[in-house]
C-alpha positions, 0 to 999 in steps of 0.5 A: 499500499503506498502512502497516499492509498494509506493516508486516504484510508486513514482519512475515511476511518472514523474520526480518533480511530487512526492515531497518527491522525489525531496526534502531532506527526512529530511524535512518530518521527522523534528522537526521544525513546520515550516518543518511540515507545508512546507512538508504538503503542499507540499503533498497536490500537490501529486498524491500519497497523498491518497495511502501514507496516506492510506498505511501509516495509515494501517503501523502505521508509528510511526513518520513524514508526510504521505500523508500530515498528521503528525504521531506520534507514529503511530498516526495521530496527528493535530499538534506536541506539542511544548516543554515546558509550554502549551500556555493558548489557548492551548485547544482552538487551539488543538480543531481547529486543531482536526476539520481541521484534522477531515475535511481532513480525511473525504475527503481520508476516 
């Protein structure tokens, strides 16, 4: 589904049903992990989540939250990498985030 078709479908949905149409768009393109988590949570209630995610994957969206998943450089990433020195448990956290991502993607595919 291309962006125009997705926007058209979202516009036809009942008011307040599609979160990205009723909230500020910056939430879905934020640098803050808190904002990204909030956007992902809101996406989970959206009736267009699956079509939004599949369209974003097909278009290789360069960044942002699409269909409840975080995109960077056209790829789905498990979590935003913080700036600075890596945490001591970075490998463990990355593995857990990747497992959560794989679970979510298996439900979409």
